[in-house]
C-alpha positions in Angstrom: -0.2 0.1 -0.1 1.1 3.4 -0.9 -0.2 5.4 2.0 -0.8 8.9 1.2 1.1 11.6 3.1 -0.7 13.6 5.9 0.3 17.2 6.5 1.7 17.7 10.0 0.9 20.6 12.5 3.1 23.3 12.0 2.4 25.7 14.8 4.6 23.9 17.4 1.5 23.0 19.5 0.6 19.7 20.3 -1.8 18.1 18.1 -5.4 17.1 19.4 -7.1 13.9 18.9 -10.3 12.6 19.3 -12.0 9.2 19.8 -13.5 7.5 16.5 -17.1 6.4 16.6 -17.7 3.0 17.5 -20.6 0.6 16.7 -21.4 0.3 20.4 -22.3 4.3 20.3 -24.2 3.9 17.2 -26.4 1.3 18.9 -27.0 3.6 21.8 -28.2 6.1 19.1 -30.5 3.6 17.8 -31.8 2.7 21.2 -32.3 6.3 22.2 -34.6 6.8 19.1 -36.7 3.9 20.0 -35.0 1.0 18.1 -33.2 -2.1 18.8 -31.0 -4.8 17.4 -32.7 -6.5 14.6 -31.1 -10.0 15.3 -29.8 -10.2 18.9 -28.6 -13.8 17.9 -26.8 -12.6 15.0 -23.6 -14.4 15.9 -25.3 -17.6 15.9 -27.3 -17.2 12.9 -26.3 -18.7 9.4 -28.2 -16.0 7.3 -26.8 -12.4 7.4 -29.4 -9.7 8.2 -29.3 -6.0 8.9 -28.0 -4.5 12.2 -31.1 -2.6 13.6 -35.1 -2.2 13.7 -36.3 1.3 14.1 -40.1 1.7 13.7 -41.2 -0.1 10.8 -37.7 0.1 9.3 -34.7 -2.2 9.2 -31.4 -0.5 9.1 -28.0 -2.0 8.0 -25.0 0.1 9.3 -21.9 0.5 7.5 -19.1 2.5 8.8 -16.1 3.7 6.6 -12.9 3.5 8.5 -10.3 3.5 5.9 -8.9 6.5 3.9 -9.7 5.9 0.3 -6.7 7.6 -0.8 -4.1 5.2 0.7 -5.1 2.6 -2.0 -2.1 2.6 -4.6 -4.5 1.4 -7.4 -6.8 4.5 -6.6 -3.9 6.8 -6.6 -2.8 5.7 -10.1 -6.3 6.0 -11.5 -6.7 9.4 -10.0 -3.3 10.5 -11.3 -4.1 9.2 -14.9 -7.3 11.1 -14.8 -6.0 14.4 -13.7 -2.6 14.3 -15.5 -4.6 14.0 -19.0 -6.4 17.3 -18.2 -3.4 19.1 -16.5 -0.2 17.8 -18.3 2.2 20.7 -17.0 1.3 21.2 -13.4 3.9 20.3 -10.9 1.1 20.2 -8.2 -2.4 18.9 -9.1 -5.3 19.4 -7.0 -7.7 16.5 -6.8 -10.7 18.8 -7.0 -13.6 17.1 -8.7 -15.1 20.4 -9.9 -12.1 21.0 -12.2 -13.2 18.2 -14.5 -15.8 17.9 -17.3 -18.8 16.0 -16.8 -17.2 12.9 -18.5 -14.3 13.4 -16.3 -16.6 13.8 -12.9 -18.2 10.5 -13.7 -14.9 8.9 -13.9 -13.7 10.3 -10.6 -16.8 9.0 -9.0 -16.2 5.5 -10.2 -12.6 5.8 -8.7 -13.6 7.2 -5.3 -16.7 5.2 -4.7 -15.1 1.7 -4.3 -15.8 1.5 -0.7 -19.4 2.8 -1.0 -20.0 0.3 -3.9 -19.0 -2.5 -1.6 -21.2 -1.1 1.2 -24.3 -1.1 -1.0 -23.8 -4.3 -2.5 -23.4 -5.9 1.1 -26.3 -4.1 2.4 -28.9 -4.9 -0.1 -28.7 -8.6 0.6 -28.9 -8.1 4.4 -31.8 -5.7 4.2 -33.7 -8.0 2.0 -33.3 -10.8 4.5 -34.2 -8.6 7.5 -37.3 -7.2 5.6 -38.9 -10.5 5.1 -38.3 -11.4 8.9 -39.5 -8.2 10.3 -42.3 -7.4 7.8 -40.7 -3.8 7.5 -42.3 -1.3 5.4 -38.7 0.2 4.5 -35.2 -0.6 4.5 -32.6 1.8 5.3 -28.6 1.9 4.5 -26.8 3.9 7.0 -23.3 4.9 6.0 -21.1 6.7 8.9 -17.9 8.4 7.4 -15.3 7.7 10.3 -12.2 7.7 8.2 -12.5 8.5 4.5 -11.7 12.3 5.2 -10.9 12.9 1.5 -14.8 12.4 0.8 -16.8 15.4 2.4 -20.1 14.8 3.7 -22.0 16.1 0.6 -19.9 14.1 -1.7 -20.3 10.9 0.2 -24.0 11.7 0.4 -24.3 11.9 -3.5 -22.2 8.8 -4.1 -24.2 6.6 -1.5 -27.5 7.7 -3.0 -26.5 7.2 -6.7 -25.2 3.8 -6.0 -28.3 2.8 -4.0 -30.4 4.0 -6.9 -28.3 2.1 -9.6 -27.5 -0.9 -7.8 -30.4 -2.0 -5.7 -34.1 -2.2 -5.4 -33.9 -3.5 -1.9 -32.8 -0.1 -0.5 -35.5 2.2 0.0 -33.6 5.0 1.9 -29.9 6.3 2.6 -28.9 8.0 5.7 -25.3 9.5 5.8 -23.6 10.9 8.7 -20.1 11.6 10.1 -17.9 13.4 12.6 -15.7 15.6 10.9 -12.9 17.4 13.1 -10.9 20.4 11.8 -8.0 22.1 13.6 -5.1 24.4 13.7 -4.0 23.2 17.2 -5.4 26.1 18.8 -8.9 26.5 17.3 -11.0 23.3 16.7 -14.2 23.0 15.0 -16.5 19.8 15.0 -19.0 19.0 12.5 -21.8 16.1 12.9 -23.9 16.2 9.8 -26.6 13.7 9.3 -28.8 13.7 6.2 -31.4 11.4 4.6 -32.3 10.9 0.9 -35.2 8.8 -0.2 -34.6 6.1 -2.9 -38.3 5.0 -3.1 -40.5 7.7 -2.4 -43.4 5.3 -1.7 -41.2 4.1 1.1 -40.2 6.7 3.3 -38.1 6.4 6.5 -40.7 7.4 9.2 -38.1 7.6 12.0 -35.5 9.7 10.5 -36.3 12.8 12.7 -35.9 10.5 15.9 -32.7 9.3 14.7 -31.5 12.5 13.7 -32.3 13.9 17.4 -30.6 11.0 18.8 -27.5 11.4 16.6 -27.5 15.2 17.7 -27.7 13.9 21.5 -24.6 11.7 20.8 -22.8 14.8 19.3 -23.8 17.0 22.3 -22.5 14.1 24.7 -19.2 13.7 22.8 -18.6 17.6 22.8 -19.2 17.7 26.5 -17.0 14.6 27.5 -14.3 15.9 25.3 -13.4 18.4 27.9 -13.0 15.9 30.6 -11.3 13.2 28.7 -7.5 12.4 29.1 -5.3 12.5 26.2 -6.4 9.6 24.0 -4.0 7.3 21.8 -5.5 4.1 20.5 -8.8 4.3 18.6 -8.3 8.0 17.9 -8.1 10.3 15.0 -6.6 13.7 14.3 -8.0 16.6 12.4 -8.8 16.5 8.7 -5.6 17.6 6.9 -4.1 17.7 3.5 -3.7 14.3 1.6 -1.0 14.1 -0.9 1.0 11.3 -3.0 3.6 11.6 -5.6 3.6 9.8 -8.9 5.8 10.5 -12.0 7.3 13.4 -10.4 4.1 15.1 -9.9 2.4 15.9 -6.3 -1.3 15.3 -6.2 -2.9 16.9 -3.3 -6.6 16.8 -1.5 -6.2 20.1 0.5 -7.8 20.5 3.7 -11.1 22.6 3.5 -10.8 26.2 4.8 -11.8 26.5 8.5 -14.1 29.3 7.7 -12.8 32.4 9.5 -9.3 33.9 10.4 -7.6 32.9 13.4 -7.6 35.3 16.1 -4.8 33.6 17.8 -2.3 33.2 14.7 -2.4 36.8 14.0 -0.2 36.4 10.7 -2.3 33.6 9.5 -2.6 29.9 10.4 1.1 28.5 10.3 1.8 26.0 7.2 4.4 23.4 6.8 7.6 23.8 4.7 8.7 20.4 3.8 10.7 22.0 0.7 13.7 22.2 3.0 14.2 25.9 1.7 14.7 28.2 4.6 16.9 30.8 3.0 17.1 32.1 -0.4 19.1 29.8 -3.0 21.1 31.3 -5.8 18.5 33.0 -8.3 20.7 34.3 -10.9 24.2 34.3 -12.6 25.9 37.7 -11.9 28.9 39.0 -14.3 30.8 42.3 -13.4 30.0 44.6 -16.6 32.7 47.0 -17.6 32.6 49.7 -20.1 35.9 50.1 -22.1 36.8 53.2 -20.0 36.4 51.3 -16.9 38.3 48.4 -17.9 41.1 50.9 -18.8 41.2 52.3 -15.4 41.5 48.9 -13.8 44.2 48.1 -16.1 45.9 51.5 -15.2 45.4 51.0 -11.4 44.5 47.1 -10.5 45.6 45.1 -13.6 45.1 41.8 -11.7 41.6 42.4 -10.8 40.5 41.9 -14.5 42.9 39.3 -16.0 42.3 40.0 -19.7 44.8 40.9 -22.4 42.4 43.4 -23.6 39.1 44.7 -23.6 37.7 42.5 -26.3 38.8 39.5 -24.5 36.9 40.7 -21.4 33.6 41.0 -23.6 34.4 37.7 -25.0 34.4 36.1 -21.5 31.0 37.8 -20.9 29.7 36.3 -24.0 30.9 32.9 -23.2 29.8 33.0 -19.5 26.2 33.9 -20.7 26.1 31.1 -23.2 27.3 28.5 -20.6 25.0 29.8 -18.0 23.6 27.2 -15.6 21.4 29.6 -13.7 19.1 31.9 -15.4 18.8 34.8 -15.4 22.1 36.1 -16.5 22.7 39.5 -15.1 25.5 41.9 -16.1 26.0 44.4 -13.1 27.7 47.6 -14.4 31.1 48.0 -12.0 33.2 51.0 -11.9 36.7 51.1 -10.6 36.2 53.9 -8.0 33.5 51.9 -6.3 35.2 48.5 -6.5 38.3 50.0 -4.8 36.2 51.6 -2.1 34.2 48.3 -1.5 37.6 46.4 -1.5 39.3 48.6 1.2 36.2 47.6 3.3 36.4 43.8 3.2 38.1 41.9 5.9 41.7 40.9 5.3 41.9 37.6 3.3 38.5 38.0 1.9 37.9 37.8 -2.1 37.6 41.0 -3.6 37.2 40.0 -7.1 35.2 42.3 -9.5 32.7 39.5 -9.8 32.3 39.3 -6.1 31.8 43.1 -6.0 29.3 42.8 -8.7 27.4 40.1 -6.7 27.2 42.2 -3.7 25.7 45.1 -5.7 23.2 42.6 -7.0 22.5 41.6 -3.6 21.7 45.2 -2.7 19.5 45.9 -5.5 17.3 42.8 -5.2 16.8 43.4 -1.9 15.5 46.7 -2.7 13.2 45.4 -5.3 11.9 42.9 -3.1 11.1 45.2 -0.2 9.3 47.5 -2.7 7.3 44.7 -4.2 3.6 45.3 -3.7 0.3 43.6 -4.0 -1.8 44.1 -7.1 -5.3 44.8 -6.0 -8.4 46.3 -7.8 -7.4 49.8 -6.4 -3.8 49.7 -7.4 -2.1 52.2 -9.5 -0.4 50.4 -12.0 3.0 51.6 -13.5 3.5 51.4 -17.2 5.6 48.3 -17.0 5.9 45.7 -14.3 6.5 42.1 -13.4 3.4 40.2 -12.2 3.8 37.2 -9.9 1.0 35.1 -9.0 1.3 32.4 -6.4 -1.2 29.8 -5.9 -1.5 28.8 -2.2 -2.4 25.3 -1.8 -3.4 23.6 1.4 -1.2 23.4 4.5 2.4 22.9 3.1 4.4 25.4 1.3 5.6 22.6 -0.8 2.2 22.4 -2.7 2.4 25.9 -4.0 2.6 26.9 -7.7 3.7 30.3 -9.1 3.7 32.0 -12.4 5.6 35.1 -13.6 4.8 37.6 -16.6 6.1 40.9 -17.7 3.3 43.5 -18.2 3.2 46.4 -20.4 0.3 49.0 -20.4 -0.2 50.1 -23.9 -1.2 53.7 -24.8 -4.9 52.6 -25.5 -4.9 51.2 -21.9 -4.8 47.6 -22.7 -2.3 45.0 -21.4 0.7 43.5 -23.3 1.5 40.4 -21.3 4.8 38.5 -22.0 5.0 35.1 -20.1 8.4 34.6 -18.3 7.5 31.1 -16.7 4.6 29.3 -15.4 3.6 26.3 -13.2 6.7 26.4 -11.2 6.7 24.7 -7.9 7.7 27.8 -5.6 6.1 29.3 -2.6 5.6 32.9 -2.4 8.9 33.9 -0.7 10.9 31.9 -3.1 9.2 32.8 -6.2 9.2 36.7 -5.2 13.0 36.4 -5.1 13.1 34.9 -8.5 10.9 37.4 -9.7 13.0 40.3 -8.4 16.0 38.7 -10.1 14.0 38.8 -13.6 13.0 42.1 -13.0 16.7 43.2 -12.8 17.6 41.2 -15.6 15.1 42.9 -17.8 15.4 46.5 -16.4 12.0 46.5 -15.0 11.5 48.7 -11.9 8.6 47.2 -10.3 7.2 43.7 -9.1 3.5 43.4 -8.1 2.1 40.3 -6.7 -1.1 38.3 -6.5 -2.1 35.2 -4.3 -4.8 32.8 -5.5 -6.3 31.3 -2.3 -8.8 29.2 -4.0 -7.3 26.1 -2.3 -5.5 27.9 0.5 -5.8 26.8 4.2 -7.1 29.9 6.0 
């Protein structure tokens, strides 16, 4: 099994865990609603029947314990489905809404495996118990206890569709679950329960009683949570990003937004950084640019600083370095003899004082200035005539999932934009991409960098 990767808490605070739902708790819900076990002697029976009787309905319980994205075969099928539609993306979000109707149907077939199994098993058990109890309706109750990559609404739709397509022995389906979301400080719990009728002439008469009893379980659980010791076995953590890697591509199911900004994490909820990048890596190749006059000045005063027989040889070195450049952009930084000599005298004894080291220091000063002056592009922004535009998609809880795009924008006299794509679909988080964007701005002689963040899949 190629288990999907779970994002970890990045706040430094201990992770909170909750007990999983048990069948014993569900039986208590049924009893409180006025129901009972359908077959108290189930362990001695040859024929398999449903689990419960409530009013005139028999109910078969199916609890989804496993995370569907942990299945290697399912990962491969999802990767193939999305890769065909997004061939250049380094990170692909497993969002069903990104697919066309045909793709959505294929998506449903891939993720519905446990649901299909549950429906197939339940229909036989319900058919058996209906005859024994003279029930007027049969109900399949599916509880999501561990398939966190399926939302309540998505699971509801899948269960209802499979019941309609696969069986005439299921009259209604009930779907519920306990969903836990946390940033390690704030925690939110959702306890949804819904019913869908498969056969309208055979309603589930006691659903409201079941709903009330389910809500009581939720209330009891929340009260007990304040008094329970830290749990270990039989527990689960909050819903987190699930991801897997295939063919050099990351496929991710991002955690849903928590719904409101954190009042504790004032700078935004903390995110992981599994990239390993904690400081800016080199973003450009820098070469010391000398005019003929400056080269002559170096020759007169510090010949060894520019080891070239003549100025043509120096410019040839620059051209060769540019053609062999392993890190783009290639940036020629103008250097003067006076400036270099002043800088060289300030360096520690034994330090390198080459003209290229000086050019790199000048570049460092300039790129920091460009980064510090970079501004967010908003609807109210006054735009310069020419600027670099950086767009970063924030995806889920890990900076490693983020994708960035860079373009040069020129505003024409008629007010329209002329856009030159520099690069797109780069696996870069914002701070990393901003540094690269600033280097590109310097290389192109562009004074301004503006940025936007696409938070469609951001964790907030």
